[in-house]
N, C-alpha and C positions, 0 to 999 in steps of 0.2 A: 504494500500500500504506500503510494507516494501522495503526500498531503500538501495542499496549498492552503495556508492559513491566512485568511483576510482579516487582519486586525490583531494587534499585540497590546491591547489595553488590559484592563483588569481581568476580564474573562479569558481573553486570548493568552495572556501570560499564564493563567492557571492551566489552560489546556496544554500549553507547551511544557510546563513543569510535570504535569501528570503523564503525558506521553513519554517524556524522557525518563521518568522514574519507573514506569511500568513496561517499557518497551520489551525488555528481555522476557518477562513473564508472558506477555501476549504472544511474542514470537514463538515461544515454546508451546503455548496452548494452541495457537491457530496455524502454526507452520508457515507463517508469512512474515517477511521482513517489513518493518514499518519505518517510514522516514518522512519527516517534515521537510519537504524539498525547497519550498519558498514561503516567505512571510511578507505580507503587505503591511507597510507602516506609513504614517503621514510624514514623519520627520526622520530622515535617514541618519541624522547626526545626534539625535536625542540620546542622552545617557539613560540606560535602563538598569533596573534592579536584577534582571536576569541576563546571563551571558548567552548571547546568540552569535553564531558565526556570521560575520558581516557578508559573506558570500551568498547567504540565503535571503538576505533582506532586500526588498525593492519597494519603490513607491509607485510602481506601474501595475495596476490591478489586472489589466487585460493580458499582460504577459503571463501571469499566473493562470488565469482562466483558459487561455489558449495553449498552454504548455501541453504537448501531447503525452508527456511522461507522467503528468499528474492525473490521478484517477479519482481523487476525493478533494472536494473543496469544503472548508469550514468558514462560513461567513459570520463575522463578528464585528462588522464596521458600524452597524446601527443605521438609523435613517431609513428612508423608504425607497425613493426612485432609483438611486444608484445601486443600492443593495439588490433590489428586485432585478434590475438589468443584469447584474453580474451573476446572480443565481440562475436566471433563465439561460444566459449564454453558456454557463458551465454545464447545465443539464443537457442543453442542445449539443454540446460537445462530447456527450457521453460520460460525463463525470457525476459521481454521487455527490450530494450536497447535504451538509448538516448546518443548521442555523439556530441562533437563539433570538432571532429578530421578530419580536411579537408584532411590531407594526406591519412588516411585510406579510407575515403569515396571516394575520387577521384580515388585512385588506385584500390580499391576492391569493387566498387559499385555493380557490377553484383553478386558477391558471397554473399555480405551482404544482398541484397534483396532476393536472392534465399533462403538463410538460414532463413530469417525472415518469408517468405511465407511458407516454408516447415514446420516450427515449430509453425506456427500460433501465432507469437508474433509481437509486435509493434516495428518498428525500426524508431527512430526519429533522424534527423540530421540538424535541422534548424540552430543550432549554428555554423555549419561548414562554413557558408558563411556570411560575413558582420555583425557579432556580433548581435546588437540589431535590425537590419533592417529585417523585416519578408519577405525576398525575396523568400525563397523556397516555403513557403505556398502560397504566392501570385502567383508565377510562375506556380505552380501545378494547381491552380484554373483557371488561365488565359488559360492554354493550353487545358483545358477541353472544352473551347469554341472557342478559337482563334488559328490560325496558328501564330507562333512566328516569326515575320519578322526579328527582330534584338534584341540583348542585348548589352548594352554598359555601361561603367561606371568606376568609381574610386573605386576599390575593396580593396585597401590596405591603411590603415590609416597612416602608417609610412612614406611611400613615399609621400603621400599627404602633411603631415606635413613638410617634408624636402623641397619639391618644393615650398610650400606656404611660408616658411621662406625665401627661396632664392629669391622669387619674390617680397615679401613685404618689406623685410629688406635689400635686396641687399648684402647678405652675401654668401660665397662660400659653396660648397657641403660639404666639410669636417667639417666645423663649424656647419652647419645645422644638419648633422648626429650626431655629438657629443652632441648637445643640445637635440636631440631626444632620445639619449641613457641616458642622465642625468635625464630626466623626465620619463623614462620608456616606451616610445613608441617604441624604437628600442632595440633589443637584443645586447649583447656584440659582437656576431657574427651576423651582420645584413644581411648576404648574401641572405637568403630566401626572405626578403622584398625588398631590393634595387635592386636585380637582377631580380625581377619579378616573382619568383617561387611561392610565396604565392598567388598572383593574378592569376597565371596560374592554380593552383589547384582549386581555387574558380570558375574560368571560366569553367573549365572542368566539374565541378559538374552542373553548370547552363546549359551548352550546353547538357549534358547528359539528364537532365530533359526535356528541351525544345524540343529536337529532337529525343528522345527515342533511342539514340545510346550511348553506353558507350565510351565516348571520354576520353582517358587517358591524364594526364597533359603533358607528354613528346611529345605528338602529336601536341601540340599547339606551334607555333613559339613564342619565348619569348625574349624580350630585356628589360633590367632594366634601372636605372637612373644614375648609378655610373659614367658615362662618361660626364654627363651634368655639365658644369662649370658656374660660375657666369657670365662669358663672353657670354655664350650661352643664358642664361636667359635674359641678358640685350639686346642682339641682337634681339631676337624674340619679346621682349617687344616693341621695336621700330617699329616692323612690325605689332603690334596690337594683339600679341598672348601671352597666358599663357601656360607653359608646365604642363602636367599632365601625370601620368602613367595610361594608358587606357587599359582596357580589353574590347574586343568587339567580337561579333559574328554576322554574317549576312547571311540570307537565300536568295538564288536566284534560282528560278526554282526548280530543283531537287538536288541542292547542297547547302552547307553552308561552310563558312570559319570562322576561329577564330584566334585571335592574342592578345598578350600582348606586348605593346611597348609604349615609350614616344610619346605623341601626342600634337600638338600645337592647343589649343582651342582659338577661338576668345574671346577677353577679355570681350565681352558683353554676352557671352554664360553663361547659368546657371552653367555649369560644371566648368567654369573658376573661379567661386567665392565660391567654396566649401572650407571652412576654416579649418585650423589645421588638426587634424587626422580623420576628418569625412569621411564617404563613401557616394557615391550616385550611384544608378543604374537606368537606363531607359530600359524598356522593351516595345516593340511595337507589338501589336496584330492586326490582320487584321480587327477585329470588334471594339475593344476598343480604338485603336490608341496607342499613347505613354503614358505609366504610369511611373511616376518618384517616387522613394523612396529615402530618404536620412536620415541620422542619424549617431549615434555613431557606428563605425565599429569594435570597440574592447573595452577592459576594463572589469573590474570586473562585474559590474551590467548589462550593455547592453548585454554582451554575456551570462551571467547567466540567464537573462530574456528570451533569446531564448531557452536555455536548459529547463527552467521551462515551457515554452509554450508547449513543447512536453510532459512534465509530465502531464499537464492539459488535453491534448488530450487523454492520457491514462486513466486518471481519468474519463473523460467524455465519454469514450468508442468510440471515433471517429475512423473512418476507415482510415488507413494510405494511402497516395498517393505515389505511386512509379512509376518511369519510366517503360515503357514496352519495355525493350531491345529486339531487334529483330523485333519489329513492325515498327521502324523508316525506312522511305523510302528515306531519304536524304543521299547523299554521302558527305564525308568530303573532301574538297579541300586543306585546309591548306595554305601554303605560295603561292602555285600556283594560288590561287583564289583571292589574295589580290593585289590591286593596289592603288596608291595614289601619291600625291605630297609630297616631302620630303625637309626638311631643313637639310643641310649637312655642317659640319665644319671639316676641316682637318688642323692640325697644325704640319707640318713636322719640323718646327724650322729653316728652311733655305729658303731664298727668291728664290734661284735658283731652288730649288725643286718645289716650287709653279709654276714657269714658265713652268717647264716640265709637271706638272699636267694639267695646262691650255691647253697645246698642246695636251695632251692625251685625254682630254675631247672633244676637237675640232675634233680629229681624229675619236672618237667613236660616234660623232653626238649626244651627250647627250643634250637634250633640257632643258636648265636651265638658270636662271639669276645668274650671278657671281658677288660676292663682295669680293674684296681683302682688307684685313685689316692687315697691317704690315706683320707678319709671319703667318697669317691665311688665308686660302681660304674658303670662305663661298659660298655655292650654294643653290638656291631654285629651285628644279627640276620641270618640268612639270609632268603630270601623267605618272608613270612608274610602273613596277612590283616590288612588295616587294622583290621577290627573287633576282632581279637584284641589288637592293640597298644593300641587305644583303651580297651578294657575293662580291660586290665591297668593302664594308666596312670591310669584313673579310680579304681581300687582304691588306687593309690599316693597319689593326691590326697587320698583320704579319711583317710589316715594323717598328712596335713599334712607330708609330706616334700617337700623341694625336688626338682624333677625337670624333665626336658626330653626331648622326643623329636622327631626330624626324619627324614623319609623320604629315602633316598638315591636320587637320580635314576637311571633306567635308563641 
C-alpha cells in the first residue's frame, strides 16, 4: 500500500505517527508493505513536531492524486470544494480514499458513493463523525439487521466542554468559550461549533446512513448554544436539568425528523454526566434496543485512529458499506414533525415590557408555567410544536432582546 497523505495538521500528524508505529505489525498480519509515499503541506518550510523526510513533502496536491504508484489517498485538508475535487479525481484515478471531512461527506454523499462504486474503489469516512467513536461502522452493521428507531447524542466536543464548564464551575458562556479556545478545543472563529453547524453535518451523515436518504445539513433545523447564559444554567439546574447541545433523529411510521438544539437533560441521565469534550451517541434498533457509545470526539489520536481503521479495512480487503440512496422509504418531516416542552427566557430589560409579554401570552393561550425574575421572564411550556417556538423566538430576536430557549428532554 502506497499512501498519499493530504494534510499534516493535527489529525494528519496523528495518522503519520500511528502508521509509522504500527507498520511492522500490519505488514506481518496483512502480508503487504505499507508506505506513506507523499505528504501534502501548505508550508514546505514550517518547523514541525514530527520528523518527516523532506523528500516526501510537497505543496502540489495534484501531483499526489495523479501519482500512478499511489493507490490510497487520505484527505485531511478540510474545507469543501477543493477537498471534494481532489477526492473525486483520486477515485476516478482508481485510488481508494479515506477522509475525515464531514463537510464534504454530508454535502456530497451521493456523488462520493456513486464515484467510488463506479470506479471500484474503497471510500472510507469513519473519521467524519465523532472522532474516535466507531459510530459509522456500528450504525452500518446495526441497520443490516435493525430498523433504526432513533439516534441521539452529544456530537460536538467543544460545546460539551463549554456547557460542562458552565454547569460545574458556575462561570459564564464567554469565559467558558475563551478557556476552550486557550486549550485548543475551540477555533478562533468558533461559529461552526457553538452555532451547531458541526453537529448538524454529523447528524446529516448519520441520518443518511440510517434511513438511506441523502439528508443534507441545511435541511436539519439547527440552534446553537451562544444564547445560553450562566443565569440560564443556574435556573435549569434548580429545576433538576443539565443543558447539552443535542443532535437527534426519530422515526415514526413512514416519517422521520431530525434536529440540533440545546436540550435540558435530567441531571441523573447518563447524557447529563458526559464530561469535558467527550461525545456520546445512542442508537436504538428494533431488535437490539438502545446501544450507547461514548469516547473522545476529537483530537489528534482519536480521530487519527478512525482514519486508520478505514486503512485497515482496505488492507484486509473488507467490502465497504454504503447507504442505498433511493431505497429509503421514509419521508423527512423536519421542524414540522418535532414537538416538545421548552424552557424559554426573555430579557427585554424593562419591567413594563414583561407585563405586556405576560398579557400577550395570556391572549394566545400559551400553556406554560411562568416565572418572573426581576427583568427576566422565564417560561416552561407544555408540549408544543418546535416551529411555533422557533417562530416566536425569531420575533423576539428581531426586537434585539436577550433570550434563550432549550427543549426539555422527554
